[in-house]
C-alpha positions in Angstrom: 0.0 0.0 0.0 2.9 2.4 0.8 4.4 1.9 -2.7 1.0 2.5 -4.3 0.4 5.7 -2.4 3.9 6.9 -3.2 3.5 6.2 -6.9 0.0 7.8 -6.8 1.4 10.9 -5.2 4.1 11.5 -7.8 1.7 10.7 -10.6 -0.8 13.2 -9.3 1.9 15.8 -8.9 2.8 15.4 -12.6 -0.8 15.5 -13.7 -1.4 18.6 -11.6 1.7 20.3 -13.1 0.5 19.5 -16.6 -2.9 21.0 -15.8 -1.4 24.1 -14.2 0.7 24.7 -17.3 -2.6 25.5 -19.1 -3.1 28.4 -16.7 0.4 29.8 -17.0 -0.3 32.0 -20.1 -2.9 33.8 -18.0 -0.1 34.9 -15.7 1.9 36.2 -18.7 -1.0 38.4 -19.9 -1.8 39.6 -16.4 -5.2 38.0 -16.2 -4.0 35.7 -13.4 -1.4 36.0 -10.7 0.7 33.5 -8.8 -1.6 33.4 -5.8 -4.4 32.4 -8.1 -2.2 29.6 -9.3 -1.8 28.4 -5.7 -5.5 28.4 -5.3 -6.0 26.4 -8.4 -3.4 23.9 -7.2 -5.2 23.5 -3.9 -8.5 23.1 -5.7 -7.5 20.4 -8.2 -4.8 18.4 -6.5 -6.9 16.4 -4.0 -9.3 15.1 -6.6 -6.5 14.2 -8.9 -4.7 12.3 -6.1 -7.9 10.4 -5.2 -8.5 9.4 -8.8 -4.9 8.2 -9.3 -5.1 6.1 -6.1 -8.4 4.5 -7.2 -7.1 3.8 -10.7 -4.0 2.2 -9.2 -6.0 0.1 -6.8 -7.9 -1.4 -9.8 -5.0 -3.8 -10.6 -6.8 -6.7 -12.1 -8.7 -5.2 -15.0 -8.0 -1.5 -15.5 -10.6 0.7 -17.1 -9.9 2.6 -20.3 -8.6 6.1 -19.8 -11.0 7.5 -22.4 -14.0 6.3 -20.5 -12.6 7.6 -17.2 -12.0 10.9 -18.9 -15.7 11.0 -20.0 -16.8 10.2 -16.5 -14.7 13.0 -15.1 -15.8 15.6 -17.7 -19.5 14.8 -17.3 -19.1 14.9 -13.6 -17.6 18.4 -13.9 -20.3 19.6 -16.3 -22.9 18.6 -13.8 -22.0 21.6 -11.7 -23.8 24.0 -14.1 -27.0 21.9 -13.8 -26.5 21.7 -10.0 -26.4 25.5 -9.6 -29.5 26.0 -11.7 -31.5 23.3 -10.0 -30.5 24.4 -6.5 -31.4 28.0 -7.3 -34.8 26.9 -8.2 -35.3 24.6 -5.2 -34.0 27.2 -2.8 -36.6 29.7 -4.2 -39.3 27.3 -3.1 -38.1 27.2 0.6 -40.0 29.8 2.6 -40.3 28.3 6.1 -39.4 30.6 9.0 -38.1 27.8 11.2 -34.3 27.8 10.9 -33.9 24.1 11.7 -36.5 23.1 9.1 -35.1 25.6 6.5 -31.6 24.3 6.9 -32.9 20.7 6.6 -34.7 21.5 3.4 -31.5 23.2 2.0 -29.3 20.2 3.0 -31.8 17.7 1.5 -32.0 19.8 -1.7 -28.2 19.7 -2.1 -27.9 16.0 -1.2 -30.6 14.9 -3.6 -29.6 17.2 -6.5 -25.9 16.4 -6.5 -26.2 12.7 -5.9 -28.9 12.3 -8.5 -26.9 14.2 -11.1 -23.8 12.0 -10.4 -26.0 8.8 -10.4 -27.5 9.7 -13.8 -24.0 10.0 -15.4 -23.0 6.6 -14.1 -26.3 4.9 -14.8 -27.0 6.3 -18.3 -23.4 6.5 -19.7 -21.2 4.1 -17.7 -23.4 1.3 -16.4 -24.4 -0.1 -19.8 -20.8 0.0 -21.1 -19.1 -3.4 -21.6 -16.1 -2.2 -19.7 -18.1 -2.2 -16.5 -17.4 -5.9 -16.0 -16.5 -6.3 -12.3 -17.9 -5.0 -9.0 -15.0 -2.6 -8.3 -15.6 -0.8 -11.6 -18.7 0.7 -10.0 -16.5 2.4 -7.4 -13.9 3.5 -10.0 -16.4 5.2 -12.3 -18.5 6.7 -9.6 -15.3 8.2 -8.0 -14.2 9.7 -11.3 -17.7 11.3 -11.8 -17.6 12.5 -8.2 -14.1 13.9 -8.4 -15.1 15.7 -11.7 -17.9 17.4 -9.8 -15.8 18.1 -6.7 -12.9 19.6 -8.7 -15.2 21.9 -10.7 -17.0 22.9 -7.5 -13.7 23.5 -5.7 -12.5 25.8 -8.5 -15.8 27.8 -8.4 -15.7 28.2 -4.7 -12.0 28.8 -4.2 -11.5 31.3 -7.0 -14.1 33.5 -5.2 -12.6 32.7 -1.8 -9.2 32.3 -0.3 -6.4 29.8 0.4 -8.0 29.0 3.8 -11.2 28.0 2.0 -9.2 25.9 -0.4 -7.5 24.0 2.5 -10.8 23.6 4.3 -12.5 22.1 1.3 -9.4 19.9 0.7 -9.9 18.4 4.1 -13.7 18.2 4.1 -15.7 18.6 0.9 -13.4 16.6 -1.4 -13.2 13.6 0.9 -17.0 13.8 1.4 -17.6 13.6 -2.4 -15.2 10.7 -2.5 -16.8 8.6 0.2 -20.3 9.3 -1.2 -19.1 8.2 -4.6 -17.5 5.0 -3.3 -20.8 4.1 -1.5 -22.8 4.7 -4.7 -20.3 2.7 -6.8 -20.3 -0.1 -4.3 -24.0 -0.7 -4.7 -23.8 -0.2 -8.5 -21.1 -2.9 -8.6 -23.4 -5.2 -6.6 -26.3 -4.5 -9.0 -24.1 -5.3 -12.0 -22.9 -8.6 -10.6 -26.1 -9.8 -8.9 -28.8 -9.5 -11.6 -31.7 -10.9 -9.5 -31.3 -8.1 -7.0 -30.4 -5.4 -9.5 -33.2 -3.0 -8.8 -32.7 -3.3 -5.0 -29.0 -2.4 -5.2 -29.5 0.4 -7.8 -32.0 1.9 -5.4 -29.5 1.7 -2.5 -26.8 3.2 -4.7 -28.8 6.4 -4.8 -30.6 6.4 -1.4 -27.6 5.8 0.9 -25.4 8.5 -0.6 -28.3 11.0 -0.4 -28.8 10.2 3.3 -25.1 10.6 4.1 -24.7 13.7 2.0 -27.8 15.4 3.4 -26.8 14.6 7.0 -23.3 15.9 6.4 -24.5 19.1 4.9 -27.2 19.6 7.5 -24.7 19.6 10.4 -22.4 22.0 8.5 -25.2 24.3 7.5 -26.2 24.7 11.1 -23.4 27.1 11.7 -25.5 29.2 14.1 -25.4 26.3 16.6 -21.9 26.2 18.2 -20.1 22.8 17.9 -22.8 21.2 15.9 -20.3 20.8 13.0 -18.9 17.8 14.9 -21.9 15.9 13.7 -20.8 16.5 10.1 -17.3 15.1 11.0 -18.9 12.0 12.6 -21.1 11.5 9.5 -18.0 11.8 7.3 -15.9 9.4 9.3 -18.8 6.9 9.4 -19.1 7.1 5.6 -15.3 6.8 5.3 -15.4 3.6 7.3 -18.1 2.1 5.1 -16.3 3.3 1.9 -13.0 1.6 3.1 -14.8 -1.7 3.7 -16.6 -1.4 0.4 -13.3 -1.0 -1.5 -11.8 -4.0 0.2 -14.8 -6.2 -0.4 -15.0 -5.4 -4.1 -11.3 -5.7 -4.7 -11.5 -9.2 -3.3 -14.5 -10.1 -5.4 -12.9 -9.4 -8.8 -13.5 -12.2 -11.2 -10.1 -11.4 -12.8 -8.2 -11.9 -9.5 -7.2 -15.5 -10.2 -6.3 -14.8 -13.8 -3.3 -12.6 -13.0 
C-alpha cells in the first residue's frame, strides 16, 4: 500500500503540473497572478490524487482512460445543472423555522448532487461493456464524483481564499469521494447480482443521499456552536463504510485469479 500511495502521489503531482501549465499563459498576460495559481493547485490536486489512487487500486482489469475521462468531464459539467436546480429549489423554501429551512436546503443539495452523479454513471457508464467487475462501479463513480468536486472547488476557491481551499481539501473533497464510493459499491453489486439489480440500484442512490444530506445539515447549522462535529462524525462513518466497500469489491474481482 505504501508503494501504491507513493506512486499515486508522484503521478498526481505530474498531472497537476500539466494541468497548471494551461493556466500559465494567463499569468503572462496579467489575467492571473501566482496566488491564483496556488488556489487552483489547492483546488484540483486532492481530486487528482484520489482518482490516481483508485485507478492504481484497480490492478486486475483497469478501465480505459477515455471512458474515465468522459466520467470526469461529465461529472464536472454537472456543476452547471446543479447550480440552476438548487437556485430553483431554494426559491421554493419559505419556512421561518431555521432548523427546518436548513434541513430542506441540505436535503436539496444531497438529492440534487447525488442524482446528477448517479445519472451519469447509470446512463453512460453502467451499460458499457467495460463495466465488468464489482470494483468498476467504485472506479467510475469516483471519477464522476471527483469531476464534480474539482469543478465545485474551482468555483468556490477562485471566489474565496487559500484558507477556504484548505478547508475544502480536508472536508468537501473527501466527502464527495466517500459518497461516490458508496454509490459505486451498490452499483457494482447491482451489476454482478442481476436478481437483486433494482434493489442495489435503489440503495446506490438512497444511501449517498442520506449521508450527503446529513453531512451538509450539520455544517449548514453554523449558528449552533459545535454542531459541525456531527458532520465530521457522519463523514468518518461514511469513510469507514467506503473503506470496507473498496476492500470487499477488490476481493470479489472475477479477474483476480487470472493474474
